[in-house]
C-alpha positions as a printed Julia matrix, in Angstrom:
409×3 Matrix{Float64}:
 -23.05   11.46   29.09
 -23.66   12.64   32.51
 -21.61   14.92   34.79
 -19.56   12.25   36.26
 -18.14   11.28   32.96
 -19.57    8.03   32.58
 -22.81    7.11   30.72
 -25.65    5.45   32.96
 -26.37    2.99   30.28
 -23.3     1.35   28.34
 -23.03    1.2    24.62
 -23.36   -2.45   23.33
 -20.5    -1.95   20.91
 -18.02    0.68   20.6
 -15.88    0.69   17.46
 -12.77    2.82   17.58
 -11.47    3.92   14.44
 -13.32    5.01   11.34
 -10.66    3.47    8.87
 -11.4     0.4     6.58
 -11.66   -1.99    9.25
 -13.91   -0.09   11.51
 -16.43    1.0     9.03
 -16.4    -2.44    7.41
 -17.52   -3.85   10.66
 -20.07   -1.43   10.89
 -21.45   -2.05    7.36
 -21.13   -5.76    8.0
 -23.33   -5.39   11.34
 -26.15   -3.35    9.29
 -26.47   -6.05    6.55
 -27.15   -8.65    9.19
 -29.36   -6.06   11.19
 -27.39   -5.98   14.49
 -30.22   -4.71   16.52
 -27.82   -3.49   19.67
 -26.37    0.33   20.06
 -23.01    0.9    18.13
 -20.94    3.87   18.41
 -17.8     4.39   16.13
 -15.08    6.8    17.68
 -12.89    8.72   15.28
  -9.88   10.99   16.1
 -10.23   12.96   12.92
 -12.53   15.95   12.68
 -14.7    14.44    9.62
 -14.5    11.89    7.11
 -11.03   11.61    5.24
 -10.1    12.13    1.48
  -6.98   10.94    2.22
  -6.54    7.26    0.64
  -7.46    5.0    -1.62
  -7.6     1.18   -0.97
  -6.8    -1.24   -3.79
  -7.47   -5.04   -4.34
  -8.41   -7.76   -6.7
 -11.89   -8.27   -7.19
 -13.04  -11.49   -5.32
 -15.85  -13.09   -3.85
 -15.15  -11.85   -0.56
 -16.13   -8.61   -1.35
 -19.82   -7.5    -0.17
 -22.35   -6.14   -2.4
 -22.3    -2.6    -0.88
 -18.68   -2.4    -1.41
 -18.89   -3.43   -5.01
 -21.24   -0.39   -5.44
 -18.69    2.01   -4.44
 -15.71    0.52   -6.23
 -14.64    3.96   -8.17
 -12.11    2.28  -10.94
 -11.32   -1.01  -12.17
  -8.47   -2.34  -14.36
  -8.14   -5.58  -16.17
  -4.36   -5.29  -16.7
  -1.41   -4.69  -14.13
   2.2    -4.45  -15.06
   5.85   -4.45  -13.74
   8.96   -3.3   -15.27
  12.64   -3.17  -14.27
  15.25   -1.37  -16.33
  15.44   -4.08  -19.05
  12.02   -5.67  -19.11
   8.45   -4.85  -18.71
   5.85   -7.61  -17.94
   1.96   -7.33  -18.21
  -0.7    -9.44  -16.81
  -4.37   -9.37  -17.79
  -7.51  -10.88  -16.59
 -11.21   -9.54  -16.62
 -12.32  -11.98  -14.19
 -10.16  -10.7   -11.49
  -9.95   -7.01  -12.03
  -7.93   -4.81   -9.86
 -10.11   -2.58   -8.06
  -9.89    0.85   -5.97
 -12.14    2.61   -3.33
 -11.87    5.61   -2.0
 -11.8     6.59    1.67
 -14.27    9.66    1.16
 -16.86    6.92   -0.48
 -16.59    4.55    2.28
 -17.05    7.18    4.72
 -20.11    8.53    2.99
 -21.65    5.13    2.93
 -21.15    4.52    6.82
 -22.53    8.05    7.44
 -25.71    7.4     5.54
 -26.13    4.33    7.53
 -25.6     6.24   10.8
 -27.99    8.58    9.84
 -30.74    6.21    8.94
 -30.59    4.11   12.38
 -31.39    5.36   15.54
 -29.01    2.77   17.14
 -25.71    3.91   15.37
 -23.72    6.8    15.81
 -20.39    8.05   14.55
 -18.58   10.4    16.58
 -15.71   12.67   14.88
 -13.05   14.84   16.81
 -13.08   11.59   19.69
  -9.44   10.98   20.62
  -9.35    7.79   22.82
  -6.72    8.09   25.49
  -6.85    4.9    27.34
  -8.96    1.89   27.42
  -9.72    0.06   30.84
 -11.57   -3.37   31.19
 -13.2    -5.04   34.09
 -15.23   -8.22   34.17
 -18.28   -7.18   32.01
 -17.53   -3.55   31.02
 -15.34   -1.49   29.17
 -14.16    1.92   30.21
 -12.83    4.32   27.22
 -11.35    7.65   28.23
 -11.3    10.2    25.4
 -10.59   13.82   25.52
 -14.13   14.63   26.1
 -14.92   12.39   28.79
 -15.48    8.54   29.71
 -17.76    6.14   27.66
 -19.0     2.81   29.14
 -19.2    -0.15   26.51
 -20.26   -3.8    27.01
 -17.84   -4.68   24.07
 -15.07   -2.52   22.27
 -13.09   -3.37   19.1
 -10.01   -1.24   18.55
  -9.09   -0.69   14.96
  -6.45    1.86   15.18
  -3.01    1.31   13.4
  -0.57   -0.18   15.75
   2.66    1.91   16.59
   5.74    1.04   14.83
   8.64   -0.67   16.23
  12.08   -0.08   15.27
  13.31   -3.51   16.57
  11.69   -6.02   14.25
  12.21   -9.13   12.33
  10.57   -7.77    8.95
  10.65   -4.45    6.82
   8.6    -1.39    6.42
   6.76   -0.56    3.42
   7.24    3.41    3.21
   5.54    5.39    0.49
   4.85    8.74   -0.53
   2.18    9.75   -3.31
   0.56   12.43   -5.04
  -2.9    12.25   -7.18
  -2.04   14.67   -9.87
  -3.93   16.07  -12.94
  -1.4    16.31  -16.16
  -1.8    19.02  -19.03
  -1.48   16.19  -21.46
  -2.96   12.32  -22.58
   0.22   10.65  -21.71
  -0.87    7.86  -19.51
  -2.07    4.35  -19.95
  -5.53    4.44  -18.59
  -6.38    0.54  -18.8
  -3.26   -0.56  -16.75
  -2.2    -0.38  -13.41
   1.54   -0.23  -13.04
   1.91   -2.24   -9.76
   5.86   -2.0    -9.67
   7.19    0.12  -12.36
  10.93    1.04  -12.63
  11.52   -1.79  -10.03
  15.08   -1.82   -8.73
  17.59   -2.08   -5.63
  19.08    1.23   -4.1
  20.62    2.07   -0.87
  17.18    2.64    0.47
  16.06   -0.94   -0.29
  13.8    -2.33   -2.84
  12.21    0.87   -4.36
   9.49    1.16   -7.28
   6.8     3.71   -8.6
   3.23    2.7    -8.25
   0.56    4.26  -10.84
  -3.19    4.15  -10.46
  -4.26    5.82  -13.8
  -7.75    7.07  -13.69
  -7.52    8.31  -17.08
  -4.85    9.4   -19.8
  -4.08   12.6   -17.56
  -5.32   11.75  -14.15
  -3.4     9.33  -11.69
  -2.41    8.49   -8.14
   1.49    8.13   -8.34
   3.5     6.73   -5.62
   6.94    6.16   -4.59
   7.36    3.2    -2.46
  10.08    1.43   -0.67
  10.63   -1.9     1.03
  13.24   -1.07    3.6
  14.66   -2.25    7.07
  14.31    1.38    8.3
  11.8     3.83    8.06
  12.26    6.26    5.19
  11.31    9.72    5.97
   8.86   11.82    3.92
  11.24   14.38    2.26
  13.27   11.46    0.93
  10.44    9.41   -0.48
   8.95   13.03   -1.75
  12.33   13.77   -3.62
  12.42   10.42   -4.96
   8.91   10.73   -6.56
   9.66   14.04   -7.84
  12.65   12.62   -9.87
  10.84   10.02  -11.24
   7.78   12.16  -12.3
  10.04   14.32  -13.99
  11.53   11.25  -15.89
   7.98    9.86  -16.65
   6.41   13.23  -17.61
   9.47   15.0   -19.19
   8.31   18.54  -20.32
   4.7    18.37  -19.44
   3.2    20.21  -16.34
   1.13   18.67  -13.74
  -1.02   19.71  -10.6
  -0.9    18.04   -7.32
  -4.7    17.29   -6.19
  -3.61   15.69   -2.8
  -1.01   13.66   -1.09
  -0.84   10.58    0.79
   2.24    8.98    2.83
   2.8     6.27    5.37
   4.97    3.4     6.51
   3.17    0.1     6.69
   5.05   -2.81    9.12
   6.12   -5.75    7.19
   6.28   -8.1    10.22
   3.78  -10.23   12.07
   1.57   -8.09   14.1
  -1.86   -9.35   15.93
  -2.51   -7.74   19.29
  -5.34  -10.24   19.99
  -2.41  -12.9    20.44
  -1.28  -10.51   23.41
  -4.62   -9.83   24.59
  -5.9   -13.11   26.4
  -7.73  -11.67   29.64
 -10.11   -9.1    28.35
 -12.94  -11.22   26.53
 -14.89   -7.79   25.72
 -12.15   -6.3    23.88
 -10.46   -7.16   20.67
  -8.45   -5.53   17.86
  -9.2    -5.35   13.93
  -7.04   -4.13   11.08
  -3.4    -4.24   10.85
  -3.55   -4.5    14.58
  -5.51   -7.63   14.47
  -3.38   -9.03   11.85
  -5.19   -8.08    8.72
  -2.41   -7.1     6.64
  -0.36   -9.57    4.2
   3.2    -8.53    5.41
   4.87   -9.26    2.11
   2.54   -7.22    0.26
   0.88   -4.44    2.24
  -2.61   -5.28    1.01
  -5.42   -5.56    3.61
  -8.78   -4.39    2.5
 -10.14   -7.75    1.48
  -8.86   -9.24    4.72
 -10.79   -6.58    6.41
 -13.88   -7.59    4.82
 -13.38  -11.31    5.9
 -12.79  -10.12    9.38
 -15.54   -7.87    9.56
 -18.01  -10.46    8.1
 -16.82  -13.44   10.73
 -16.78  -10.58   13.67
 -20.25   -9.52   12.75
 -21.53  -13.01   12.67
 -20.22  -14.21   15.83
 -21.69  -10.88   17.63
 -25.25  -11.67   16.1
 -25.11  -15.53   16.74
 -22.97  -16.13   19.74
 -23.2   -12.43   21.38
 -19.39  -12.29   21.8
 -16.32  -11.16   20.4
 -14.31  -13.75   18.37
 -10.85  -12.83   17.31
 -10.68  -14.96   14.35
  -7.51  -14.68   12.39
  -8.04  -13.07    9.05
  -5.38  -14.62    6.93
  -5.08  -18.29    6.47
  -2.09  -19.84    8.15
  -0.47  -20.72    4.87
  -0.06  -17.42    3.48
   1.32  -16.19    6.95
   4.01  -18.84    6.66
   4.98  -18.15    2.88
   4.81  -14.28    3.56
   7.14  -14.79    6.67
   9.48  -16.7     4.56
   9.62  -14.2     1.71
  10.13  -11.31    4.34
  13.12  -13.59    5.67
  14.52  -14.06    2.21
  14.78  -10.32    1.6
  15.99   -9.57    4.8
  18.92  -11.88    4.0
  19.59  -10.18    0.47
  17.5    -7.27   -0.19
  18.82   -7.24   -3.77
  17.25  -10.56   -4.77
  13.97   -8.86   -4.37
  13.96   -7.48   -7.91
  14.61  -10.97   -9.2
  11.79  -12.43   -7.01
   9.05  -10.33   -8.22
  10.14  -10.32  -11.9
  10.01  -14.06  -11.85
   6.62  -13.99  -10.43
   5.36  -11.71  -13.18
   7.37  -13.88  -15.94
   6.32  -17.29  -14.6
   2.96  -17.09  -12.78
  -0.08  -16.61  -14.9
  -2.51  -14.02  -14.24
  -5.56  -15.87  -12.74
  -3.24  -17.76  -10.19
  -1.46  -14.53   -9.11
  -4.8   -12.99   -8.66
  -6.04  -15.84   -6.57
  -2.85  -16.02   -4.57
  -3.12  -12.26   -3.82
  -6.69  -12.7    -2.76
  -6.11  -15.73   -0.73
  -8.05  -17.88   -2.74
  -5.44  -19.76   -4.38
  -5.85  -23.56   -5.13
  -2.95  -26.36   -4.5
  -1.79  -25.75   -8.32
  -1.6   -22.01   -7.75
   0.39  -22.13   -4.6
   2.71  -24.63   -6.25
   3.14  -22.4    -9.38
   4.06  -19.4    -7.25
   6.87  -21.4    -5.13
   8.2   -22.76   -8.27
   8.58  -18.94   -9.71
  10.73  -18.34   -6.49
  14.64  -18.57   -6.67
  15.05  -21.89   -4.88
  18.67  -21.53   -3.09
  17.42  -18.08   -1.48
  14.37  -19.77   -0.19
  15.71  -22.86    0.89
  18.54  -21.14    2.93
  16.14  -18.92    4.44
  14.01  -21.99    5.82
  17.04  -23.57    7.01
  18.06  -20.52    9.12
  14.26  -20.36   10.27
  14.46  -24.1    11.57
  17.68  -23.64   12.86
  16.7   -20.6    14.89
  13.51  -22.29   16.3
  15.53  -25.53   17.25
  17.95  -23.41   19.02
  15.26  -21.06   20.94
  13.46  -24.53   21.69
  16.68  -25.91   23.2
  17.41  -22.75   25.21
  13.85  -22.91   26.82
  14.33  -26.5    27.83
  17.83  -25.53   29.3
  16.06  -22.64   31.24
  12.84  -24.64   32.62
  13.15  -27.1    35.3
  13.2   -30.79   34.43
  10.02  -32.05   35.74
  10.56  -35.54   34.99
  13.41  -35.52   37.11
  11.75  -33.66   39.74
   9.21  -36.27   40.23
  11.88  -38.88   40.42
  13.36  -37.04   43.31
């Protein structure tokens, strides 16, 4: 970097953010032998050990991601106060990848390649575009790029038409072998409360080691202390007199409403968004890792074959519409959420469930999922959505001039 704050030679591609989406794109480019210069800018001061990404294994997962899977489970369960349901399928195991393993893989690649650099402790303050260049202002100066992919999480909005998925988790070690090591508890102790739809999520790494999260689907953001207090209460119930040690914690609020900043960014062809900001998250579930893999593959392929950024939507329209309808149903009546999830575990086969969650569902799978839903609530939500859309269309027509009459006059 020169003394004027701008590089004489622009970087061919700058990726902002060293999370799942940013590092997945870097590795997808490596797999396809991308020959140009790449920089990854990350706000944190080093690789993070702060999260675990989970998903059902599928054909969309690249081989290098499969190599860093830290754990697999062939069963996953849901429980309410009255019943427990378990799904099992070894062909679609539930898997986890730790952020430190993905970070180590990306750093190893960067160290082997002269055209790749990962810069930590680099806070991006602003992005400005002209016809063929992008100027990135950081706390350390200005960088110049030909193309930029921004994978930073988007800001949360308090005015929205969806929900928030709020969670606080602790990775713990227990002084007794009391966990079920072969079954993930996707939604344990599922119930409705004044917070919303709440449950405990348990990833058991052994009979005495697990990640345990208290999760809530809520219209408003739930503060960390409330979530932590609820988790502590649940842990006392789960472990009774047994002591445990907290190894690390994680906490977040995920937007369960539609976000795709690429739909807003129509003028800058050299800047696109990835990750949650690029529409990679299933809003009804909070899962995004596999979607980021599909997006990374598409983005890398377009860069190599066409030499340009293509903001391909990572989630098929049918899943987006079904998720939107699900969120509308939950907003209309949060209490029904317990029934919806319980019915899905009760009536949908494990293979169909896994394919639907990984967006590889057949027509029969989709029909099976729809058939498991409470019909009246979904029909009411669909009717309200159509009515709202029709009302909006009429309003727009009234506000716009009548071009046909203008031509006659």
